[in-house]
C-alpha positions in Angstrom: 37.9 43.7 15.1 36.7 44.1 11.3 38.9 41.2 9.8 36.9 39.3 12.9 33.8 39.9 11.8 34.0 39.4 8.2 35.9 36.3 8.7 33.0 35.5 11.0 30.5 36.6 8.3 31.9 34.1 5.5 31.5 31.4 8.1 28.1 31.8 8.5 27.5 32.3 4.8 29.0 28.8 4.3 26.8 27.4 6.6 23.9 29.0 5.4 21.9 32.1 5.4 20.8 31.6 8.9 24.2 30.7 10.2 23.5 26.9 11.2 26.7 24.9 10.5 25.9 21.5 8.7 25.3 18.5 11.1 23.4 21.0 13.2 19.8 19.9 14.1 17.1 22.0 12.6 15.2 24.6 15.1 12.1 23.3 15.4 9.1 24.6 13.9 5.5 25.2 15.4 2.5 22.9 13.9 1.3 23.0 10.3 -1.9 24.9 9.5 -4.3 22.3 9.8 -2.5 20.4 12.7 -5.7 21.6 15.0 -8.4 20.6 12.4 -10.2 16.9 12.3 -8.8 14.0 10.1 -11.4 14.3 7.3 -13.0 10.8 6.5 -11.4 8.8 3.4 -12.8 10.0 0.5 -13.5 5.9 -1.1 -15.5 5.4 2.4 -17.8 8.3 1.5 -18.6 6.8 -1.9 -19.3 3.5 -0.8 -21.4 4.5 2.1 -23.5 7.1 -0.3 -23.4 5.6 -3.5 -22.2 2.2 -3.6 -24.2 0.4 -0.9 -27.4 1.5 -3.0 -26.8 1.1 -6.5 -25.9 -2.7 -4.9 -29.3 -3.3 -3.6 -30.7 -1.8 -6.6 -28.4 -4.2 -8.8 -28.8 -7.5 -6.4 -32.4 -7.0 -5.5 -31.0 -6.8 -1.8 -33.5 -6.0 1.0 -31.8 -5.9 4.2 -28.8 -3.0 4.0 -26.9 -6.0 6.0 -26.2 -8.4 3.1 -24.7 -5.3 1.1 -21.1 -6.5 1.0 -18.4 -4.0 1.8 -14.1 -4.4 2.1 -13.0 -6.3 5.1 -9.0 -5.8 5.1 -6.5 -5.5 2.7 -3.2 -7.7 2.9 0.0 -7.5 1.4 2.8 -10.1 1.2 5.9 -9.9 0.5 8.1 -13.3 0.3 11.8 -12.8 0.3 14.2 -15.9 -0.8 17.2 -13.5 -1.2 17.0 -12.9 2.6 18.6 -16.5 3.4 21.6 -15.2 2.3 21.1 -11.6 2.5 19.5 -10.7 6.1 19.7 -7.0 4.9 17.3 -7.3 1.9 14.4 -8.0 4.2 15.5 -4.4 6.5 15.2 -2.6 2.9 11.3 -4.8 1.9 10.2 -4.0 5.1 11.1 -0.1 5.3 8.9 0.2 2.1 6.1 -1.5 2.9 6.0 0.7 5.8 6.2 3.5 3.7 3.7 2.1 1.3 1.1 1.7 3.6 2.0 3.7 6.7 1.9 0.8 9.1 4.6 -1.2 10.4 4.9 -4.6 8.7 5.2 -8.1 10.6 8.0 -10.0 9.1 7.1 -14.1 8.4 9.1 -16.8 9.4 9.7 -20.2 7.6 7.6 -23.1 9.0 9.6 -25.5 8.4 13.4 -26.4 7.1 14.0 -27.2 3.8 18.1 -27.9 3.4 18.2 -27.4 -0.7 17.3 -24.2 0.0 19.4 -23.8 2.8 16.2 -22.6 4.7 16.0 -23.1 8.3 13.2 -23.0 10.5 12.2 -19.8 12.4 14.4 -18.2 9.5 12.7 -14.7 8.4 11.5 -14.8 4.8 9.0 -12.6 4.3 6.8 -9.6 5.6 3.0 -8.4 5.5 0.9 -5.8 6.0 -2.8 -6.4 7.2 -5.4 -2.7 6.5 -8.6 -2.3 8.2 -10.1 1.1 9.0 -9.5 4.2 7.3 -5.7 2.8 6.0 -7.2 0.1 4.2 -9.7 2.7 2.0 -7.0 5.1 1.6 -4.6 2.4 0.1 -7.7 1.1 -1.8 -8.0 4.4 -3.3 -4.3 5.0 -3.8 -3.8 2.0 -5.3 -6.8 2.0 -8.1 -6.2 6.1 -9.0 -2.4 6.7 -8.8 -0.4 3.4 -8.4 -1.9 0.7 -11.1 -2.2 3.6 -13.9 1.8 3.8 -13.4 2.0 0.2 -14.7 3.5 0.2 -18.3 1.3 -1.1 -20.9 -1.5 -1.6 -18.1 -4.8 -2.6 -19.8 -6.7 -3.7 -16.6 -6.2 -6.4 -14.0 -7.8 -10.1 -14.5 -11.4 -10.9 -13.3 -9.9 -14.7 -12.5 -8.0 -14.5 -9.7 -11.2 -14.7 -7.2 -11.1 -17.1 -4.6 -14.7 -18.6 -4.8 -15.5 -16.9 -1.0 -15.7 -13.5 -2.1 -11.8 -12.5 -1.8 -9.8 -11.5 -4.4 -5.6 -11.1 -5.1 -3.8 -9.9 -7.6 0.1 -9.7 -8.0 2.5 -6.1 -8.3 5.8 -7.1 -10.2 7.5 -3.8 -9.1 6.8 -1.6 -5.8 8.0 1.1 -8.1 4.4 2.1 -8.9 3.6 2.9 -5.7 4.7 7.4 -5.9 6.1 6.7 -2.2 8.9 4.9 -3.1 11.9 7.0 -4.4 13.3 4.9 -7.7 17.0 6.4 -6.8 17.0 4.6 -2.9 15.8 1.5 -3.3 18.3 -1.6 -3.5 16.5 -3.9 -6.0 13.2 -4.5 -7.3 10.6 -6.8 -5.7 6.7 -7.7 -6.5 4.1 -8.5 -3.8 1.1 -10.0 -3.8 -2.2 -8.0 -2.4 -5.5 -9.9 -1.3 -9.0 -7.8 -1.1 -11.0 -9.6 1.6 -14.7 -8.9 1.1 -17.8 -10.1 3.2 -19.2 -10.9 0.4 -20.7 -14.7 0.2 -19.9 -15.1 -3.6 -17.3 -14.2 -6.3 -20.1 -12.4 -8.1 -21.0 -9.7 -5.4 -17.1 -9.2 -4.6 -16.4 -8.2 -8.3 -19.6 -5.8 -8.1 -18.0 -4.3 -4.9 -15.0 -3.7 -5.9 -15.5 -2.6 -9.5 -17.8 -0.2 -8.1 -14.9 0.7 -5.8 -12.8 1.7 -8.9 -11.0 -1.7 -9.4 -10.2 -1.5 -13.3 -11.1 -5.1 -14.4 -10.3 -5.9 -17.8 -13.5 -6.1 -20.4 -12.7 -8.5 -22.4 -11.5 -11.4 -19.5 -15.2 -13.7 -19.4 -15.6 -15.9 -16.3 -18.6 -18.2 -15.7 -19.7 -16.5 -12.1 -20.2 -12.9 -14.4 -21.6 -14.8 -17.4 
């Protein structure tokens, strides 16, 4: 009997302190301490409502609060030309975008066939995510405070990427600037385009809005819209 007990104890030690064998499902745990508490509002949205709106009204002499521009949506888009020959490459992009944004991406398909590139109409060649509401504000907060400072030799973003209608776009060379991405698990690096859509009627108001929200524009860029 003693021999069996010792053997059983040794087997339990191999499986861990709890005696659980490798491959067994972990025991269910109770909810975390804050599970019953309401979700806090996005920090950046609170800052916009309490501070940025007033600053913009004073800066541009706006009388009607409805004239103050706001952020409407953020669109992340990744083109995956390699997906033509490696369909699984797009799967990793979709998974990474979901991790970064907390929202399931939409796969984009080719609108027409191009024989020189071996592209067929309807073939999946990219993915995109459109963020609104709380996720939009939280993404912008993480992007300007955590992700952009992780860019090597970062000196600010250009002020020359406005489209004339109050929208701003920029390109990111690597998904690794987002701390949610684990370097050891990625198959290859890829960039993405990010568009910030605002309700501003022009670039001057959109520039002021994004700057107040923390977008780190380069100070040495000179453009006619903000001269």
